[in-house]
C-alpha positions as CSV (number, residue, x, y, z in Angstrom):
1,M,0.0,0.0,0.0
2,N,1.2,3.5,-0.9
3,T,0.5,6.7,1.0
4,T,0.1,10.1,-0.4
5,S,-0.4,13.6,1.0
6,A,-3.2,14.6,-1.3
7,L,-5.7,13.0,-3.7
8,I,-7.3,15.2,-6.4
9,I,-10.3,13.9,-8.3
10,A,-11.9,15.6,-11.3
11,A,-14.5,14.3,-13.7
12,T,-12.8,15.0,-17.0
13,D,-9.3,15.6,-18.4
14,P,-9.8,19.3,-19.1
15,E,-10.6,19.8,-15.4
16,L,-7.3,18.2,-14.4
17,S,-4.7,18.5,-17.2
18,W,-3.4,21.9,-16.5
19,L,-2.8,21.1,-12.9
20,A,-1.2,17.8,-13.7
21,G,1.2,19.6,-16.0
22,Q,2.2,22.2,-13.4
23,L,2.8,19.4,-10.8
24,H,4.8,17.4,-13.3
25,A,2.5,14.5,-12.7
26,R,3.3,11.3,-14.7
27,P,0.8,8.7,-15.7
28,E,0.9,5.6,-13.6
29,R,-1.0,2.3,-13.4
30,P,-4.7,3.0,-13.9
31,L,-6.9,2.7,-10.8
32,Q,-9.3,0.1,-12.0
33,D,-10.0,1.8,-15.3
34,F,-9.7,5.4,-14.0
35,P,-6.7,7.3,-15.4
36,A,-4.2,8.0,-12.6
37,Y,-1.2,10.4,-12.3
38,H,1.5,10.8,-9.7
39,A,3.3,14.0,-8.8
40,A,6.2,12.4,-7.0
41,A,8.2,15.6,-6.5
42,F,5.9,17.0,-3.9
43,P,6.3,16.1,-0.3
44,G,4.4,12.9,0.3
45,G,3.4,12.8,-3.3
46,I,0.1,13.9,-4.9
47,R,-2.2,11.6,-6.8
48,L,-4.6,12.8,-9.5
49,I,-7.6,10.7,-10.8
50,T,-10.0,11.3,-13.6
51,S,-13.2,9.7,-12.5
52,G,-15.7,10.4,-15.4
53,P,-18.9,12.3,-14.8
54,G,-21.6,11.6,-12.2
55,M,-21.9,10.5,-8.6
56,A,-21.4,6.8,-9.2
57,N,-18.1,7.3,-11.0
58,A,-16.9,9.9,-8.5
59,A,-17.7,7.6,-5.5
60,A,-16.1,4.6,-7.1
61,A,-12.9,6.4,-8.0
62,C,-12.6,8.0,-4.6
63,A,-13.1,4.7,-2.7
64,A,-10.6,2.9,-4.9
65,A,-8.0,5.7,-4.5
66,I,-8.4,5.8,-0.7
67,E,-7.9,2.0,-0.6
68,R,-4.7,2.2,-2.7
69,F,-3.1,5.5,-1.6
70,Q,-4.4,6.4,1.9
71,P,-4.4,10.1,1.2
72,A,-4.3,12.7,4.1
73,R,-6.6,15.1,2.3
74,I,-9.0,14.8,-0.7
75,F,-9.7,17.5,-3.2
76,N,-12.6,17.6,-5.8
77,A,-11.9,19.9,-8.6
78,G,-13.8,20.9,-11.7
79,I,-16.4,23.2,-13.1
80,C,-19.9,24.1,-11.9
81,G,-23.0,26.0,-12.7
82,L,-24.2,29.0,-10.7
83,Y,-27.8,29.4,-9.4
84,A,-27.8,33.2,-10.1
85,R,-28.0,35.4,-13.1
86,D,-24.6,37.2,-12.5
87,R,-22.5,36.6,-15.6
88,G,-19.7,38.5,-14.0
89,L,-18.9,35.4,-11.9
90,L,-18.2,33.2,-14.9
91,G,-14.7,31.9,-14.9
92,K,-14.2,32.6,-11.1
93,A,-13.1,29.9,-8.6
94,V,-15.3,29.1,-5.6
95,I,-14.5,27.2,-2.5
96,G,-17.0,24.7,-1.0
97,E,-18.6,25.1,2.4
98,R,-21.0,22.2,2.0
99,A,-21.7,19.6,-0.6
100,I,-25.4,18.6,-0.8
101,F,-27.2,15.6,-2.4
102,A,-29.8,18.0,-3.9
103,D,-32.0,15.5,-5.8
104,T,-31.6,12.5,-3.4
105,G,-34.9,12.1,-1.6
106,A,-38.5,11.8,-2.8
107,Q,-40.0,14.0,-5.4
108,S,-43.8,14.4,-5.9
109,D,-45.6,16.5,-8.3
110,T,-45.6,19.4,-5.9
111,A,-42.8,18.9,-3.3
112,F,-39.4,17.5,-2.6
113,T,-38.8,15.4,0.6
114,T,-35.3,15.4,2.0
115,L,-33.5,12.4,3.5
116,S,-33.8,14.0,6.9
117,E,-37.6,14.2,6.6
118,M,-37.5,10.5,5.5
119,D,-35.1,9.6,8.4
120,L,-32.7,8.0,5.9
121,P,-29.2,9.1,6.8
122,V,-26.4,8.6,4.3
123,A,-23.9,8.1,7.1
124,Q,-23.5,8.0,10.9
125,V,-20.7,10.1,12.5
126,P,-19.8,10.7,16.1
127,G,-21.8,13.9,16.1
128,G,-24.9,12.2,14.8
129,S,-26.6,11.4,11.5
130,V,-25.7,12.9,8.1
131,F,-28.4,13.4,5.6
132,N,-28.3,15.4,2.4
133,A,-25.7,18.0,3.4
134,L,-22.0,17.3,4.1
135,E,-19.6,19.9,5.6
136,L,-16.4,20.6,3.6
137,D,-12.9,21.6,4.7
138,S,-11.7,24.9,3.4
139,R,-8.6,25.3,5.6
140,G,-5.7,27.1,3.9
141,L,-7.7,28.3,0.9
142,P,-7.7,32.0,0.2
143,R,-10.4,33.8,2.3
144,D,-11.0,36.3,-0.4
145,L,-12.4,33.7,-2.8
146,P,-16.2,33.2,-2.8
147,R,-17.6,30.4,-0.8
148,A,-20.3,28.1,-2.1
149,D,-22.7,25.4,-1.2
150,F,-22.5,22.8,-4.1
151,L,-25.8,21.1,-5.0
152,T,-24.8,17.8,-6.4
153,V,-27.4,16.4,-8.9
154,A,-27.8,13.4,-11.1
155,S,-29.4,15.6,-13.8
156,V,-28.2,19.2,-14.3
157,S,-30.8,21.9,-14.7
158,G,-32.1,22.1,-18.2
159,S,-34.0,25.4,-17.8
160,P,-33.9,28.5,-15.6
161,E,-37.3,27.4,-14.2
162,Y,-36.0,24.0,-13.1
163,A,-32.8,25.6,-11.8
164,N,-34.8,27.9,-9.6
165,K,-36.8,24.9,-8.3
166,I,-33.6,23.0,-7.3
167,S,-32.0,26.1,-5.7
168,L,-35.0,26.6,-3.3
169,R,-34.6,23.1,-1.8
170,F,-31.6,23.9,0.4
171,Q,-31.2,27.4,1.6
172,N,-27.6,28.2,2.6
173,R,-26.9,29.5,6.1
174,T,-24.1,31.9,5.5
175,G,-24.8,33.8,2.3
176,A,-22.6,31.5,0.3
177,L,-23.2,31.2,-3.4
178,L,-25.3,28.2,-4.6
179,C,-23.6,26.2,-7.3
180,E,-24.5,23.0,-9.2
181,D,-22.3,20.0,-10.0
182,M,-22.5,16.2,-10.5
183,E,-19.8,14.8,-8.2
184,S,-18.8,16.8,-5.1
185,A,-21.3,15.3,-2.6
186,A,-20.3,11.8,-3.6
187,V,-16.6,12.5,-3.1
188,A,-17.3,14.2,0.2
189,L,-19.4,11.2,1.5
190,V,-16.7,8.7,0.7
191,A,-14.1,10.9,2.3
192,L,-16.3,11.3,5.4
193,R,-16.7,7.6,5.8
194,S,-12.9,7.2,5.7
195,G,-12.3,10.1,8.1
196,I,-10.4,12.2,5.5
197,P,-10.9,15.9,5.1
198,C,-12.5,16.9,1.8
199,T,-12.1,20.2,0.0
200,V,-14.0,21.2,-3.1
201,V,-12.6,23.9,-5.5
202,R,-14.5,24.6,-8.7
203,G,-14.8,27.2,-11.4
204,I,-18.1,28.7,-12.5
205,S,-18.6,27.8,-16.1
206,N,-22.3,28.7,-16.7
207,L,-25.5,29.9,-15.2
208,C,-27.7,27.0,-14.1
209,G,-30.4,26.1,-16.6
210,E,-28.7,27.9,-19.5
211,R,-27.9,25.2,-22.0
212,D,-26.4,27.4,-24.8
213,R,-22.8,26.4,-24.5
214,A,-21.7,29.4,-26.6
215,R,-22.5,31.4,-23.5
216,W,-20.5,29.2,-21.2
217,D,-16.8,29.6,-20.2
218,I,-15.6,26.1,-19.5
219,S,-11.9,26.6,-20.2
220,A,-11.7,29.7,-18.0
221,A,-13.6,28.0,-15.2
222,A,-11.5,24.8,-15.3
223,R,-8.3,26.7,-15.4
224,S,-9.3,29.0,-12.5
225,A,-10.1,26.1,-10.2
226,Q,-6.8,24.4,-11.1
227,K,-4.8,27.5,-10.6
228,T,-6.4,28.0,-7.1
229,L,-5.4,24.5,-6.2
230,Y,-1.9,24.8,-7.5
231,A,-1.3,28.0,-5.5
232,F,-2.4,26.1,-2.4
233,L,-0.4,22.9,-3.1
234,R,2.9,24.3,-4.3
235,P,5.7,24.5,-1.7
């Protein structure tokens, strides 16, 4: 068994490739069939994994990586949508305060029932039961960057109306931004079950519900998240 100081998981190559280059990470034996990279020059080593999209892929990659590498801290990187109409935030990096399973529960024609209301915890911890929302670790990340609650969904918002419906399910407590992704809560849950701190750093690529990709800024968002992580990780 190897050990590593940090594990970084992203869904796609563009969300990880710039950082891998800056860290001089080299490809190594795949983790199951997940592409894996090792930045051996950093103290303790840094492992990077491309999981593929969605909660199932993210959870599987995270669990396998923990088993093989025993990381001290886990980072989920990538892009996200913003539940707001402020285009000035496109391309900006945001740091997670919570990751939330936003469509895990029961949906009727008129209402959404949370796991807490159903008494179905996703995990038990010394402090009690964990339901839809998981706390994230932002230690060491710049305080001047916006904080966000990430609503992790199986299906991203396909219209502004649906985006508004999702955003109203979980009101944040601190005035943090609300963002949408497909992986962070799954990574955070696996990390929680293993007792490993989890940090989420993502870049805002689009406004939730807006499916015209000509109005997105994926490259700037992915690069912004990776630059933020690199500034934190480098000696």
